[in-house]
N, CA, C and O atoms as a DFTB+ gen file, in Angstrom:
620 C
 N C O
     1  1     -42.374      -1.294      -5.365
     2  2     -41.511      -1.063      -4.746
     3  2     -40.792      -1.558      -3.929
     4  3     -41.416      -2.156      -3.052
     5  1     -39.541      -1.573      -3.815
     6  2     -38.656      -2.319      -2.893
     7  2     -38.854      -1.879      -1.297
     8  3     -38.826      -0.700      -0.946
     9  1     -39.054      -2.967      -0.402
    10  2     -39.144      -2.439       1.028
    11  2     -37.823      -1.994       1.748
    12  3     -36.927      -2.779       2.056
    13  1     -37.808      -0.772       1.957
    14  2     -36.718      -0.326       2.748
    15  2     -36.588      -0.843       4.356
    16  3     -37.242      -0.355       5.278
    17  1     -35.747      -1.776       4.471
    18  2     -35.383      -2.605       5.559
    19  2     -34.653      -1.362       6.950
    20  3     -34.034      -0.307       6.809
    21  1     -35.098      -2.121       8.224
    22  2     -34.314      -0.981       9.058
    23  2     -32.782      -1.220       8.861
    24  3     -32.262      -2.241       8.410
    25  1     -32.244      -0.233       9.229
    26  2     -30.665      -0.269       9.383
    27  2     -30.026      -1.258      10.407
    28  3     -30.094      -1.069      11.621
    29  1     -29.409      -2.313       9.843
    30  2     -28.673      -2.969      10.590
    31  2     -27.133      -2.991      10.494
    32  3     -26.519      -3.090       9.432
    33  1     -26.497      -2.873      11.890
    34  2     -25.003      -2.479      12.283
    35  2     -24.187      -3.852      11.179
    36  3     -24.717      -4.941      10.958
    37  1     -23.289      -3.556      10.819
    38  2     -22.074      -4.142       9.998
    39  2     -20.645      -4.175      10.721
    40  3     -20.352      -3.221      11.442
    41  1     -20.103      -4.814      10.623
    42  2     -18.796      -5.147      11.021
    43  2     -17.718      -4.531       9.603
    44  3     -17.834      -4.761       8.399
    45  1     -16.758      -3.745      10.295
    46  2     -15.891      -3.142       9.020
    47  2     -14.349      -3.542       9.915
    48  3     -14.086      -3.385      11.107
    49  1     -13.615      -4.040       8.925
    50  2     -12.099      -4.380       9.516
    51  2     -11.344      -3.579       8.126
    52  3     -11.841      -3.221       7.058
    53  1      -9.842      -3.473       8.691
    54  2      -9.103      -2.884       7.569
    55  2      -8.201      -4.133       6.933
    56  3      -7.533      -4.939       7.580
    57  1      -8.336      -4.083       5.762
    58  2      -7.676      -5.605       5.317
    59  2      -5.949      -5.529       4.863
    60  3      -5.286      -6.507       4.518
    61  1      -5.406      -3.991       4.977
    62  2      -4.046      -4.032       4.709
    63  2      -4.188      -3.203       3.310
    64  3      -5.252      -2.927       2.756
    65  1      -2.937      -2.886       2.886
    66  2      -2.456      -2.260       1.678
    67  2      -2.307      -3.461       0.581
    68  3      -1.477      -4.370       0.588
    69  1      -3.290      -3.222      -0.314
    70  2      -3.292      -3.872      -1.758
    71  2      -2.466      -3.101      -2.783
    72  3      -2.820      -1.956      -3.068
    73  1      -1.578      -3.548      -3.259
    74  2      -0.807      -2.948      -4.383
    75  2      -0.980      -3.596      -5.796
    76  3      -0.585      -4.721      -6.102
    77  1      -1.567      -2.801      -6.525
    78  2      -1.906      -3.076      -7.999
    79  2      -1.168      -2.277      -8.781
    80  3      -1.480      -1.101      -8.962
    81  1      -0.157      -2.811      -9.302
    82  2       0.871      -2.011     -10.003
    83  2       1.567      -0.971      -9.263
    84  3       2.216      -1.237      -8.252
    85  1       1.446       0.282      -9.762
    86  2       2.191       1.724      -8.934
    87  2       1.012       1.939      -7.882
    88  3       1.243       2.701      -6.944
    89  1      -0.048       1.414      -7.958
    90  2      -1.481       1.783      -6.948
    91  2      -1.586       1.243      -5.694
    92  3      -1.723       0.020      -5.679
    93  1      -1.558       1.858      -4.536
    94  2      -1.608       1.635      -3.302
    95  2      -3.174       1.647      -3.000
    96  3      -3.849       2.639      -3.275
    97  1      -3.671       0.610      -2.477
    98  2      -5.343       0.828      -2.267
    99  2      -5.291       0.272      -0.820
   100  3      -4.728      -0.758      -0.449
   101  1      -5.976       1.142      -0.095
   102  2      -6.404       0.667       1.510
   103  2      -7.551      -0.318       1.361
   104  3      -8.527       0.001       0.682
   105  1      -7.487      -1.417       1.919
   106  2      -8.446      -2.393       1.525
   107  2      -9.448      -2.525       3.033
   108  3      -8.980      -2.635       4.166
   109  1     -10.784      -2.482       2.706
   110  2     -11.663      -2.634       3.933
   111  2     -12.476      -3.881       3.461
   112  3     -12.528      -4.370       2.333
   113  1     -13.056      -4.244       4.535
   114  2     -13.915      -5.620       4.512
   115  2     -15.182      -5.263       5.326
   116  3     -15.119      -4.960       6.517
   117  1     -16.307      -5.314       4.639
   118  2     -17.667      -5.342       5.633
   119  2     -18.403      -6.372       5.648
   120  3     -18.732      -6.842       4.558
   121  1     -18.866      -7.013       6.892
   122  2     -19.816      -8.144       6.764
   123  2     -20.774      -7.904       7.617
   124  3     -20.710      -6.921       8.355
   125  1     -21.670      -8.648       7.645
   126  2     -22.824      -8.570       8.381
   127  2     -22.738      -8.827       9.873
   128  3     -21.986      -9.782      10.068
   129  1     -23.267      -8.290      11.080
   130  2     -23.179      -8.328      12.255
   131  2     -23.074      -9.816      12.753
   132  3     -22.426     -10.275      13.693
   133  1     -23.815     -10.367      11.942
   134  2     -24.017     -12.055      12.700
   135  2     -23.158     -12.918      12.344
   136  3     -23.242     -14.050      12.820
   137  1     -22.172     -12.608      11.462
   138  2     -21.064     -13.453      10.838
   139  2     -19.866     -12.658      11.412
   140  3     -19.873     -11.503      11.838
   141  1     -18.568     -13.761      11.306
   142  2     -17.358     -13.164      12.022
   143  2     -16.563     -12.761      10.772
   144  3     -15.825     -11.783      10.886
   145  1     -16.612     -13.269       9.828
   146  2     -15.554     -13.042       8.616
   147  2     -16.270     -12.945       7.250
   148  3     -17.499     -12.896       7.201
   149  1     -15.519     -12.917       6.169
   150  2     -16.253     -12.743       4.984
   151  2     -15.897     -14.380       4.699
   152  3     -15.147     -15.072       5.388
   153  1     -16.663     -14.810       3.463
   154  2     -16.254     -16.283       3.175
   155  2     -15.003     -16.414       2.948
   156  3     -14.487     -15.506       2.296
   157  1     -14.201     -17.462       3.364
   158  2     -12.865     -18.185       2.989
   159  2     -12.715     -17.849       1.232
   160  3     -13.410     -18.077       0.242
   161  1     -11.477     -17.224       1.486
   162  2     -11.128     -16.917       0.084
   163  2     -11.277     -15.556      -0.559
   164  3     -10.494     -14.945      -1.286
   165  1     -12.597     -15.200      -0.066
   166  2     -13.066     -13.940      -0.700
   167  2     -12.233     -12.883      -0.951
   168  3     -12.130     -12.302      -2.031
   169  1     -11.451     -12.563       0.379
   170  2     -10.483     -11.328       0.216
   171  2      -9.484     -11.617      -0.690
   172  3      -9.220     -10.745      -1.518
   173  1      -8.831     -12.729      -0.711
   174  2      -7.816     -12.900      -1.670
   175  2      -8.338     -13.094      -3.161
   176  3      -7.586     -12.995      -4.130
   177  1      -9.370     -13.311      -3.232
   178  2     -10.053     -13.406      -4.674
   179  2     -10.117     -11.688      -4.993
   180  3      -9.467     -11.245      -5.941
   181  1     -10.776     -10.961      -4.307
   182  2     -10.887      -9.737      -4.591
   183  2      -9.594      -8.792      -4.845
   184  3      -9.465      -7.929      -5.714
   185  1      -8.685      -9.188      -3.860
   186  2      -7.140      -8.548      -4.153
   187  2      -6.676      -9.130      -5.452
   188  3      -6.253      -8.367      -6.320
   189  1      -6.719     -10.361      -5.644
   190  2      -6.351     -10.930      -7.054
   191  2      -6.916     -10.163      -8.240
   192  3      -6.266      -9.865      -9.242
   193  1      -8.353      -9.839      -7.993
   194  2      -9.096      -9.347      -9.027
   195  2      -8.425      -7.778      -9.306
   196  3      -8.052      -7.393     -10.414
   197  1      -8.368      -7.044      -8.156
   198  2      -7.961      -5.818      -8.211
   199  2      -6.325      -5.564      -8.646
   200  3      -6.021      -4.463      -9.107
   201  1      -5.521      -6.381      -8.519
   202  2      -4.124      -6.414      -9.161
   203  2      -4.274      -6.905     -10.703
   204  3      -3.410      -6.765     -11.568
   205  1      -5.322      -7.403     -10.838
   206  2      -5.354      -7.915     -12.518
   207  2      -6.241      -6.897     -13.475
   208  3      -6.049      -7.067     -14.679
   209  1      -7.075      -5.985     -13.153
   210  2      -7.879      -5.072     -13.823
   211  2      -7.637      -3.652     -13.474
   212  3      -7.904      -2.785     -14.307
   213  1      -7.169      -3.351     -12.352
   214  2      -7.095      -1.956     -11.925
   215  2      -5.642      -1.285     -13.059
   216  3      -5.813      -0.474     -13.969
   217  1      -4.603      -1.762     -12.748
   218  2      -3.892      -0.851     -13.660
   219  2      -4.081      -0.398     -15.212
   220  3      -3.626       0.601     -15.768
   221  1      -4.778      -1.292     -15.663
   222  2      -5.055      -0.734     -16.959
   223  2      -6.251       0.320     -17.161
   224  3      -6.342       1.118     -18.094
   225  1      -7.114       0.164     -16.137
   226  2      -8.274       1.301     -15.681
   227  2      -7.435       2.404     -15.617
   228  3      -7.583       3.279     -16.470
   229  1      -6.372       2.555     -14.556
   230  2      -5.614       3.572     -13.768
   231  2      -4.981       4.351     -14.898
   232  3      -4.839       5.574     -14.880
   233  1      -4.524       3.364     -16.111
   234  2      -3.473       3.973     -17.296
   235  2      -4.410       4.407     -18.138
   236  3      -4.102       5.534     -18.528
   237  1      -5.581       3.969     -18.673
   238  2      -6.405       4.604     -19.162
   239  2      -7.074       5.785     -19.072
   240  3      -7.386       6.507     -20.020
   241  1      -7.366       6.036     -17.506
   242  2      -7.680       7.523     -17.123
   243  2      -6.850       8.138     -17.214
   244  3      -7.036       9.235     -17.740
   245  1      -5.545       7.792     -16.777
   246  2      -4.577       8.714     -16.821
   247  2      -4.913       9.834     -15.520
   248  3      -6.002       9.976     -14.963
   249  1      -3.783      10.484     -15.260
   250  2      -3.378      11.447     -14.293
   251  2      -3.815      11.240     -12.860
   252  3      -4.480      12.005     -12.162
   253  1      -3.306      10.045     -12.553
   254  2      -3.520       9.525     -11.409
   255  2      -2.639       9.711     -10.400
   256  3      -1.579      10.258     -10.705
   257  1      -2.816       9.388      -9.253
   258  2      -2.025       9.858      -7.732
   259  2      -1.492       8.726      -7.271
   260  3      -0.601       8.730      -6.422
   261  1      -2.009       7.610      -7.808
   262  2      -1.292       6.284      -6.980
   263  2      -1.843       5.837      -5.846
   264  3      -1.328       4.948      -5.168
   265  1      -2.801       6.353      -5.595
   266  2      -3.817       5.953      -4.298
   267  2      -5.075       5.669      -4.365
   268  3      -5.561       5.862      -5.479
   269  1      -5.742       5.297      -3.608
   270  2      -7.062       5.084      -3.469
   271  2      -7.364       4.003      -2.508
   272  3      -6.597       3.682      -1.600
   273  1      -8.735       3.346      -2.786
   274  2      -9.045       2.290      -1.441
   275  2      -9.850       1.466      -2.256
   276  3     -10.158       1.831      -3.390
   277  1     -10.308       0.130      -1.670
   278  2     -11.129      -0.768      -1.990
   279  2     -12.148      -1.266      -1.000
   280  3     -11.872      -1.329       0.198
   281  1     -13.074      -1.547      -1.380
   282  2     -14.375      -2.066      -0.361
   283  2     -14.894      -3.335      -0.678
   284  3     -15.718      -3.525      -1.573
   285  1     -14.483      -4.087      -0.048
   286  2     -15.331      -5.669      -0.147
   287  2     -16.306      -5.985       0.878
   288  3     -16.048      -6.184       2.065
   289  1     -17.562      -6.016       0.271
   290  2     -18.763      -6.313       0.978
   291  2     -19.482      -7.383       0.662
   292  3     -20.015      -7.643      -0.417
   293  1     -19.471      -8.191       1.972
   294  2     -19.957      -9.695       1.756
   295  2     -21.474      -9.174       1.828
   296  3     -21.990      -9.235       2.944
   297  1     -22.257      -8.667       0.765
   298  2     -23.645      -8.436       0.883
   299  2     -24.427      -9.257       1.079
   300  3     -24.096     -10.416       1.332
   301  1     -25.852      -8.792       0.997
   302  2     -27.182      -9.621       0.872
   303  2     -27.356     -10.127      -0.386
   304  3     -27.712     -11.296      -0.533
   305  1     -27.084      -9.154      -1.625
   306  2     -27.511      -9.494      -2.772
   307  2     -26.436     -10.310      -3.522
   308  3     -26.639     -11.233      -4.312
   309  1     -25.075      -9.718      -3.065
   310  2     -23.821     -10.375      -3.880
   311  2     -22.634     -10.015      -2.931
   312  3     -22.699      -9.421      -1.855
   313  1     -21.745     -10.416      -3.450
   314  2     -20.417      -9.855      -2.574
   315  2     -19.873      -8.920      -3.667
   316  3     -19.582      -9.276      -4.809
   317  1     -19.775      -7.702      -3.176
   318  2     -19.496      -6.610      -3.980
   319  2     -17.872      -6.071      -3.912
   320  3     -17.216      -6.142      -2.873
   321  1     -17.482      -5.671      -4.845
   322  2     -16.058      -5.017      -4.679
   323  2     -16.020      -3.554      -5.606
   324  3     -16.119      -3.394      -6.823
   325  1     -15.855      -2.679      -4.614
   326  2     -15.642      -1.433      -5.167
   327  2     -14.508      -1.038      -5.344
   328  3     -13.882      -1.127      -4.288
   329  1     -13.769      -0.545      -6.348
   330  2     -12.111      -0.173      -6.504
   331  2     -12.241       1.086      -6.828
   332  3     -12.716       1.400      -7.919
   333  1     -11.730       2.230      -5.690
   334  2     -11.586       3.521      -6.241
   335  2     -10.205       3.877      -5.983
   336  3      -9.396       3.339      -5.227
   337  1     -10.074       4.926      -6.778
   338  2      -8.482       5.392      -7.204
   339  2      -8.467       6.736      -7.314
   340  3      -9.508       7.099      -7.862
   341  1      -7.563       7.894      -6.967
   342  2      -7.934       9.180      -6.824
   343  2      -7.085       9.473      -8.271
   344  3      -6.063       8.844      -8.541
   345  1      -7.670      10.546      -9.184
   346  2      -7.147      11.276     -10.429
   347  2      -7.414      12.626     -10.326
   348  3      -8.113      13.186      -9.482
   349  1      -6.856      13.064     -11.172
   350  2      -7.033      14.502     -11.663
   351  2      -7.296      15.401     -10.391
   352  3      -8.374      15.966     -10.202
   353  1      -6.168      15.487      -9.497
   354  2      -6.165      16.097      -8.323
   355  2      -7.550      15.504      -7.325
   356  3      -7.015      14.773      -6.492
   357  1      -8.628      15.511      -7.142
   358  2      -9.490      15.504      -6.338
   359  2     -10.773      14.646      -6.890
   360  3     -11.897      14.816      -6.417
   361  1     -10.576      13.971      -7.641
   362  2     -11.773      13.077      -8.288
   363  2     -11.296      11.544      -7.750
   364  3     -10.152      11.145      -7.967
   365  1     -12.339      10.690      -6.994
   366  2     -12.533       9.422      -6.926
   367  2     -13.067       8.701      -8.168
   368  3     -14.262       8.772      -8.455
   369  1     -12.257       8.061      -8.852
   370  2     -12.818       7.048      -9.630
   371  2     -12.939       5.965      -9.243
   372  3     -12.299       5.539      -8.282
   373  1     -14.020       5.089     -10.086
   374  2     -14.745       3.802      -9.402
   375  2     -14.773       2.807     -10.336
   376  3     -15.000       3.145     -11.498
   377  1     -14.560       1.451     -10.041
   378  2     -14.984       0.214     -10.661
   379  2     -15.617      -0.588      -9.746
   380  3     -15.363      -0.681      -8.545
   381  1     -16.641      -1.290     -10.524
   382  2     -17.798      -2.134      -9.194
   383  2     -17.768      -3.390      -9.920
   384  3     -18.134      -3.387     -11.095
   385  1     -17.355      -4.523      -9.336
   386  2     -17.439      -5.691      -9.498
   387  2     -18.121      -6.529      -8.393
   388  3     -18.190      -6.192      -7.212
   389  1     -18.651      -7.742      -8.967
   390  2     -19.497      -8.851      -7.976
   391  2     -18.951     -10.038      -8.204
   392  3     -18.206     -10.319      -9.142
   393  1     -19.445     -10.987      -7.049
   394  2     -19.342     -12.631      -7.340
   395  2     -20.376     -13.076      -6.418
   396  3     -20.795     -12.430      -5.458
   397  1     -20.743     -14.198      -6.778
   398  2     -21.542     -14.888      -6.155
   399  2     -21.104     -15.620      -4.669
   400  3     -21.721     -15.533      -3.607
   401  1     -19.899     -16.334      -4.927
   402  2     -19.269     -16.863      -3.949
   403  2     -17.966     -16.970      -4.142
   404  3     -17.584     -16.697      -5.280
   405  1     -16.831     -17.425      -3.032
   406  2     -15.450     -17.256      -3.436
   407  2     -15.151     -18.354      -4.554
   408  3     -14.090     -18.268      -5.172
   409  1     -15.877     -19.185      -4.782
   410  2     -15.514     -20.120      -5.903
   411  2     -15.471     -19.667      -7.272
   412  3     -14.786     -20.164      -8.166
   413  1     -16.286     -18.647      -7.369
   414  2     -16.197     -17.747      -8.582
   415  2     -15.537     -16.542      -8.756
   416  3     -15.492     -15.674      -7.885
   417  1     -14.999     -16.452      -9.897
   418  2     -14.329     -14.910     -10.160
   419  2     -15.301     -13.639      -9.822
   420  3     -16.514     -13.743      -9.638
   421  1     -14.688     -12.639      -9.781
   422  2     -15.469     -11.305      -9.899
   423  2     -15.810     -11.040     -11.078
   424  3     -15.068     -11.549     -11.919
   425  1     -16.710     -10.394     -11.497
   426  2     -17.295      -9.814     -12.683
   427  2     -17.660      -8.540     -12.781
   428  3     -18.587      -8.067     -12.123
   429  1     -16.867      -7.800     -13.720
   430  2     -17.231      -6.399     -13.785
   431  2     -18.610      -5.901     -14.075
   432  3     -19.215      -6.233     -15.095
   433  1     -19.129      -5.054     -13.115
   434  2     -20.355      -4.282     -12.886
   435  2     -20.674      -3.057     -13.835
   436  3     -21.788      -2.565     -14.014
   437  1     -19.573      -2.694     -14.362
   438  2     -19.672      -1.296     -14.756
   439  2     -20.427      -0.679     -15.572
   440  3     -20.283       0.511     -15.852
   441  1     -21.443      -1.538     -16.106
   442  2     -22.669      -1.152     -16.766
   443  2     -23.814      -1.074     -15.824
   444  3     -24.963      -0.774     -16.151
   445  1     -23.377      -1.392     -14.536
   446  2     -24.520      -1.084     -13.484
   447  2     -24.772      -0.074     -12.956
   448  3     -23.790       0.581     -12.606
   449  1     -25.913       0.409     -12.711
   450  2     -25.811       1.799     -12.130
   451  2     -25.582       2.306     -10.768
   452  3     -25.386       3.456     -10.375
   453  1     -25.671       0.870      -9.955
   454  2     -25.326       1.187      -8.492
   455  2     -23.970       1.740      -8.395
   456  3     -23.001       1.392      -9.069
   457  1     -24.019       2.903      -7.213
   458  2     -22.913       3.490      -6.766
   459  2     -22.207       3.054      -5.669
   460  3     -21.022       2.725      -5.613
   461  1     -23.330       3.090      -4.498
   462  2     -22.659       2.534      -3.085
   463  2     -23.925       2.120      -1.871
   464  3     -24.975       2.761      -1.896
   465  1     -23.780       1.336      -1.139
   466  2     -25.015       1.294      -0.242
   467  2     -24.619       2.064       0.857
   468  3     -23.499       2.569       0.940
   469  1     -25.617       2.189       1.823
   470  2     -25.295       2.990       2.973
   471  2     -24.183       2.648       3.839
   472  3     -23.514       3.480       4.453
   473  1     -24.005       1.344       3.867
   474  2     -22.516       0.802       4.713
   475  2     -21.357       1.179       4.046
   476  3     -20.420       1.693       4.657
   477  1     -21.322       0.914       2.519
   478  2     -20.057       1.527       1.779
   479  2     -19.768       2.988       2.008
   480  3     -18.659       3.380       2.373
   481  1     -20.801       3.791       1.782
   482  2     -20.977       5.125       2.111
   483  2     -20.059       5.616       3.347
   484  3     -19.587       6.752       3.306
   485  1     -19.841       4.897       4.281
   486  2     -19.058       5.007       5.404
   487  2     -17.745       5.165       5.325
   488  3     -17.118       6.055       5.899
   489  1     -17.226       4.208       4.527
   490  2     -15.755       4.054       4.238
   491  2     -15.680       5.318       3.126
   492  3     -14.799       6.160       3.303
   493  1     -16.466       5.439       2.141
   494  2     -16.371       6.452       1.213
   495  2     -16.148       7.837       1.699
   496  3     -15.267       8.540       1.205
   497  1     -17.080       8.328       2.847
   498  2     -17.055       9.478       3.556
   499  2     -15.499       9.484       4.380
   500  3     -14.707      10.410       4.554
   501  1     -15.465       8.560       4.644
   502  2     -13.748       8.427       5.445
   503  2     -12.905       8.840       4.737
   504  3     -12.237       9.813       5.088
   505  1     -12.675       8.131       3.381
   506  2     -11.746       8.422       2.803
   507  2     -11.897       9.747       2.103
   508  3     -10.879      10.440       2.113
   509  1     -12.724      10.134       1.630
   510  2     -12.940      11.683       1.056
   511  2     -12.328      12.464       2.029
   512  3     -11.343      13.133       1.716
   513  1     -12.888      12.483       3.483
   514  2     -12.098      13.142       4.431
   515  2     -10.656      13.146       4.576
   516  3      -9.996      14.181       4.666
   517  1     -10.125      11.843       4.599
   518  2      -8.669      11.650       4.628
   519  2      -8.230      12.247       3.505
   520  3      -7.617      13.286       3.748
   521  1      -8.313      11.988       2.430
   522  2      -7.916      13.012       1.345
   523  2      -7.652      14.542       1.279
   524  3      -6.694      15.182       0.846
   525  1      -8.930      14.943       1.906
   526  2      -8.969      16.379       2.162
   527  2      -7.911      16.756       3.377
   528  3      -7.118      17.692       3.286
   529  1      -7.999      16.035       4.334
   530  2      -6.773      16.013       5.380
   531  2      -5.737      16.253       5.143
   532  3      -5.046      17.135       5.653
   533  1      -5.316      15.136       3.919
   534  2      -3.744      14.768       3.930
   535  2      -3.260      15.549       2.568
   536  3      -2.363      16.390       2.513
   537  1      -3.995      15.114       1.581
   538  2      -3.487      15.319       0.286
   539  2      -3.387      16.958      -0.097
   540  3      -2.663      17.324      -1.023
   541  1      -4.092      17.805       0.613
   542  2      -4.265      19.283       0.239
   543  2      -3.221      20.016       1.063
   544  3      -3.239      21.246       1.112
   545  1      -2.226      19.229       1.773
   546  2      -1.199      19.717       2.718
   547  2       0.279      19.122       2.035
   548  3       0.753      18.037       2.371
   549  1       0.780      19.841       1.231
   550  2       2.104      19.354       0.763
   551  2       2.818      18.455       1.572
   552  3       3.345      17.470       1.055
   553  1       2.920      18.729       3.094
   554  2       3.785      18.304       3.902
   555  2       3.317      16.812       4.366
   556  3       4.047      15.931       4.821
   557  1       1.900      16.755       4.132
   558  2       1.205      15.353       4.539
   559  2       0.973      14.350       3.428
   560  3       0.195      13.504       3.868
   561  1       1.206      14.167       2.573
   562  2       0.777      13.498       1.464
   563  2       1.007      12.389       1.617
   564  3       1.528      12.053       2.681
   565  1       0.699      11.386       0.592
   566  2       1.091      10.189       0.462
   567  2       0.926       9.186       1.705
   568  3      -0.123       8.621       2.013
   569  1       2.013       9.085       2.284
   570  2       2.272       8.117       3.668
   571  2       1.062       8.370       4.339
   572  3       0.164       7.545       4.511
   573  1       1.072       9.733       4.773
   574  2       0.019       9.956       5.762
   575  2      -1.835       9.735       5.221
   576  3      -2.843       9.614       5.917
   577  1      -1.706       9.750       4.114
   578  2      -3.009       9.085       3.581
   579  2      -3.108       7.898       3.616
   580  3      -4.196       7.362       3.825
   581  1      -2.114       7.293       3.440
   582  2      -2.309       5.732       3.670
   583  2      -2.444       5.238       5.142
   584  3      -3.055       4.219       5.463
   585  1      -1.796       6.089       6.008
   586  2      -1.789       5.689       7.343
   587  2      -3.422       5.898       7.878
   588  3      -3.786       5.171       8.803
   589  1      -4.282       6.763       7.372
   590  2      -5.252       7.344       8.094
   591  2      -6.601       6.298       7.803
   592  3      -7.407       6.519       6.899
   593  1      -6.660       5.521       8.421
   594  2      -7.911       4.378       8.191
   595  2      -8.998       4.461       9.003
   596  3      -8.938       4.732      10.202
   597  1     -10.057       4.220       8.348
   598  2     -11.231       3.815       9.173
   599  2     -11.051       2.833      10.437
   600  3     -10.815       1.683      10.068
   601  1     -11.095       2.969      11.625
   602  2     -10.911       2.019      12.517
   603  2     -11.858       0.946      12.621
   604  3     -13.056       1.232      12.639
   605  1     -11.471      -0.304      12.696
   606  2     -12.251      -1.515      12.597
   607  2     -13.255      -1.494      13.866
   608  3     -13.030      -1.074      15.001
   609  1     -14.468      -2.093      13.317
   610  2     -15.693      -2.156      14.271
   611  2     -17.032      -1.941      13.863
   612  3     -17.294      -1.534      12.731
   613  1     -17.787      -2.157      14.605
   614  2     -19.256      -1.867      14.319
   615  2     -19.686      -0.696      13.719
   616  3     -19.592       0.330      14.392
   617  1     -20.227      -0.615      12.378
   618  2     -20.850       0.767      12.142
   619  2     -22.299       0.648      11.459
   620  3     -22.944       1.663      11.199
């Protein structure tokens, strides 16, 4: 059985809006508390991967809302990229990828059963709440959802 380690605070930051064809993703980066930033080039590599793979997945699923979020987590086991987009009214679709370092590209992990770790769930929870807050109100859709961001800081 794997040992459960004590929870350690991680740093979160908003990394801008990524556009993958017609889909706008709110991008977040998570790093360990003892480092200042993710490895050089990793965020750009994640962005480029999202732009390359997401449009086909969104089109294949259909019925999307052209909105979503990305989580880049420079974790202990690997560098993880979780791409989420909203479809079918209220369903968050997901694609998981990973890479060992910024010198290598991201590789799809769709066959992996991982969903998200405790830190990634902080972003997921915020984004779920933002979706409910803004998208269920016709007067507050789209722009308001994109502007509702998890504040930078330790979590």
